[in-house]
C-alpha positions as CSV (number, residue, x, y, z in Angstrom):
1,M,-106.2,6.2,-11.2
2,I,-108.5,4.3,-8.8
3,F,-109.5,2.0,-11.7
4,L,-105.9,1.2,-12.4
5,V,-105.2,0.4,-8.7
6,R,-108.3,-1.8,-8.5
7,S,-107.2,-3.6,-11.6
8,L,-103.7,-4.2,-10.2
9,K,-105.3,-5.5,-7.0
10,E,-107.5,-7.9,-8.9
11,I,-104.5,-9.1,-11.0
12,R,-102.5,-9.7,-7.8
13,K,-105.3,-11.7,-6.3
14,Y,-105.7,-13.7,-9.4
15,L,-101.9,-14.4,-9.6
16,D,-101.8,-15.4,-5.8
17,K,-104.8,-17.7,-6.3
18,N,-103.3,-19.4,-9.3
19,K,-99.7,-19.5,-7.9
20,K,-98.0,-22.9,-8.4
21,E,-98.0,-24.8,-5.1
22,I,-94.7,-26.3,-4.1
23,E,-94.9,-30.0,-3.4
24,Y,-92.5,-31.6,-0.8
25,D,-91.4,-35.2,-0.3
26,G,-91.1,-37.0,3.0
27,E,-87.6,-35.6,3.5
28,G,-88.7,-32.0,3.1
29,R,-87.2,-31.7,-0.4
30,A,-89.1,-29.6,-3.0
31,V,-90.4,-32.0,-5.7
32,I,-89.8,-30.9,-9.3
33,E,-91.5,-33.0,-12.0
34,L,-89.9,-33.2,-15.4
35,R,-91.2,-35.1,-18.4
36,V,-88.8,-36.2,-21.0
37,L,-90.3,-37.5,-24.3
38,D,-87.0,-37.3,-26.3
39,D,-83.6,-37.3,-24.5
40,S,-81.5,-36.8,-27.6
41,A,-80.7,-33.2,-26.4
42,F,-80.4,-33.9,-22.7
43,L,-76.6,-33.7,-22.7
44,S,-74.6,-30.9,-24.1
45,P,-72.9,-32.0,-27.4
46,Y,-69.8,-30.2,-26.0
47,S,-68.4,-32.2,-23.1
48,T,-65.4,-34.4,-22.4
49,A,-65.5,-38.2,-22.4
50,R,-65.4,-38.3,-18.6
51,H,-67.3,-35.2,-17.7
52,N,-70.8,-34.9,-19.4
53,I,-72.9,-31.9,-18.6
54,I,-76.5,-31.2,-19.3
55,S,-77.5,-29.0,-22.2
56,E,-78.3,-25.3,-21.7
57,E,-81.9,-26.0,-22.6
58,V,-82.2,-28.6,-19.8
59,S,-80.4,-26.3,-17.4
60,D,-82.7,-23.4,-18.2
61,F,-85.8,-25.6,-17.8
62,I,-84.6,-26.9,-14.4
63,E,-83.9,-23.3,-13.2
64,H,-87.2,-22.1,-14.5
65,S,-89.0,-25.0,-12.7
66,L,-87.4,-23.9,-9.4
67,R,-89.0,-20.4,-9.4
68,G,-90.9,-20.1,-6.2
69,V,-88.7,-22.7,-4.4
70,P,-86.7,-21.1,-1.6
71,H,-82.9,-21.2,-2.3
72,E,-82.1,-23.1,0.9
73,K,-84.6,-26.0,0.1
74,A,-83.2,-29.3,-1.0
75,V,-84.5,-30.5,-4.4
76,H,-86.0,-33.9,-5.5
77,F,-86.3,-34.4,-9.2
78,C,-88.8,-36.8,-10.6
79,I,-88.0,-37.4,-14.2
80,H,-90.8,-39.2,-16.0
81,S,-89.7,-40.9,-19.2
82,D,-90.0,-44.1,-21.2
83,V,-87.0,-43.4,-23.4
84,I,-84.2,-43.2,-20.8
85,T,-82.3,-46.4,-20.2
86,P,-80.8,-47.4,-16.8
87,E,-77.3,-46.6,-18.1
88,E,-78.4,-43.1,-19.3
89,Q,-80.1,-42.6,-15.9
90,R,-76.8,-42.9,-14.2
91,E,-75.1,-40.7,-16.8
92,Y,-77.8,-38.0,-16.6
93,T,-77.8,-38.0,-12.8
94,K,-74.0,-37.5,-12.8
95,A,-74.3,-34.8,-15.5
96,I,-76.9,-32.8,-13.6
97,H,-74.8,-33.0,-10.4
98,S,-71.6,-32.1,-12.3
99,H,-73.2,-29.2,-14.1
100,Y,-74.3,-27.5,-10.9
101,A,-71.1,-28.4,-9.0
102,D,-69.2,-26.6,-11.8
103,K,-71.6,-23.6,-11.6
104,Y,-71.0,-23.5,-7.8
105,S,-67.2,-23.6,-8.3
106,D,-67.5,-20.8,-10.9
107,S,-69.6,-18.7,-8.6
108,R,-67.0,-19.2,-5.7
109,M,-64.3,-17.9,-8.0
110,E,-66.5,-15.0,-9.1
111,K,-67.2,-14.1,-5.5
112,K,-63.5,-14.1,-4.6
113,H,-62.9,-11.8,-7.6
114,L,-65.7,-9.5,-6.4
115,H,-64.3,-9.3,-2.9
116,R,-60.9,-8.4,-4.3
117,M,-62.5,-5.7,-6.5
118,A,-64.5,-4.3,-3.6
119,A,-61.4,-4.2,-1.4
120,I,-59.4,-2.4,-4.1
121,M,-62.1,0.1,-4.7
122,T,-62.5,0.8,-1.0
123,L,-58.7,1.3,-0.7
124,V,-58.7,3.7,-3.7
125,A,-61.6,5.7,-2.1
126,V,-59.8,5.8,1.3
127,I,-56.6,7.0,-0.3
128,A,-58.5,9.7,-2.3
129,L,-60.3,10.9,0.8
130,S,-57.0,10.9,2.8
131,L,-55.5,13.0,0.0
132,I,-58.2,15.6,0.5
133,I,-57.6,15.6,4.3
134,G,-53.9,15.9,3.7
135,F,-54.3,18.8,1.4
136,D,-56.6,20.5,3.9
137,A,-54.2,20.0,6.7
138,K,-51.3,21.6,4.7
139,G,-53.5,24.5,3.5
140,L,-53.2,23.5,-0.1
141,R,-57.0,23.2,-0.6
142,N,-58.3,23.9,-4.1
143,E,-62.1,23.8,-4.3
144,V,-62.3,22.4,-7.8
145,F,-59.7,19.7,-7.2
146,T,-61.2,18.8,-3.9
147,E,-64.7,18.4,-5.4
148,I,-63.4,16.2,-8.2
149,V,-61.5,14.0,-5.9
150,D,-64.4,13.9,-3.4
151,I,-66.8,12.7,-6.2
152,F,-64.2,10.2,-7.5
153,A,-63.8,8.8,-3.9
154,W,-67.5,8.5,-3.2
155,V,-68.1,6.8,-6.6
156,F,-65.5,4.2,-5.8
157,M,-66.8,3.7,-2.3
158,W,-70.4,3.3,-3.6
159,E,-69.2,0.8,-6.2
160,A,-67.4,-1.2,-3.4
161,V,-70.6,-1.2,-1.3
162,D,-72.7,-2.2,-4.3
163,I,-70.3,-5.1,-5.1
164,F,-69.9,-6.3,-1.5
165,F,-73.4,-6.0,-0.2
166,L,-75.6,-6.3,-3.3
167,Q,-73.8,-8.4,-5.9
168,C,-72.2,-10.8,-3.4
169,T,-75.5,-11.3,-1.6
170,L,-77.2,-12.2,-4.9
171,L,-74.3,-14.5,-5.7
172,R,-74.6,-16.2,-2.3
173,F,-78.3,-17.0,-3.1
174,K,-77.2,-18.5,-6.4
175,Q,-74.5,-20.5,-4.6
176,Q,-77.1,-22.0,-2.2
177,R,-79.2,-23.0,-5.2
178,Y,-76.3,-24.6,-7.0
179,L,-75.3,-26.5,-3.9
180,R,-78.8,-27.8,-3.5
181,L,-78.9,-28.8,-7.2
182,A,-75.5,-30.5,-7.0
183,D,-76.8,-32.6,-4.1
184,S,-80.3,-33.1,-5.4
185,K,-82.1,-36.4,-5.3
186,I,-82.9,-37.6,-8.8
187,E,-85.5,-40.3,-9.4
188,F,-86.5,-41.7,-12.8
189,L,-90.0,-43.0,-13.2
190,P,-92.0,-44.3,-16.2
191,L,-94.0,-41.8,-18.1
192,S,-97.3,-43.4,-17.0
193,K,-96.6,-42.2,-13.5
194,G,-96.2,-38.6,-14.6
195,K,-98.5,-35.8,-13.9
């Protein structure tokens, strides 16, 4: 067991030593470097004429690149490429901002839905617990029925707590990230200036 703990400590030290350092620009934005050798799959093939969005592969890469960056930090993308034209630069910038603005809007609707669900579950739990109290007051207490309703009520109450305090908190962190990405600074540079 001591050998295992020592190994985990060594692994943790190694990971901490080799952790990716976050670089910040003069405005305090986290700098994320992207290198694009082929931009044919930058945009999703499924978009409207006026509303291009980035492909899922690009979105996944961006979100993976942001690991370790605090959610509340603004972001500065430096996209290094020799194949992206000035017209495409404007189009890609708008597509990145639109993609994350859409994700933010979706998460707002999801959060409203979660709040409604938590409120309904809380109401159901309160009604069930009130039912038990009412039966007790009238002397109609049945142990089996009371236990079933009690378990039912506390399960609903716990689900409401889970939704409101855990799921909504995680969603709030995602919303902060989406807002920062929708408002990110995007700079296109020649590939020769890449890292």
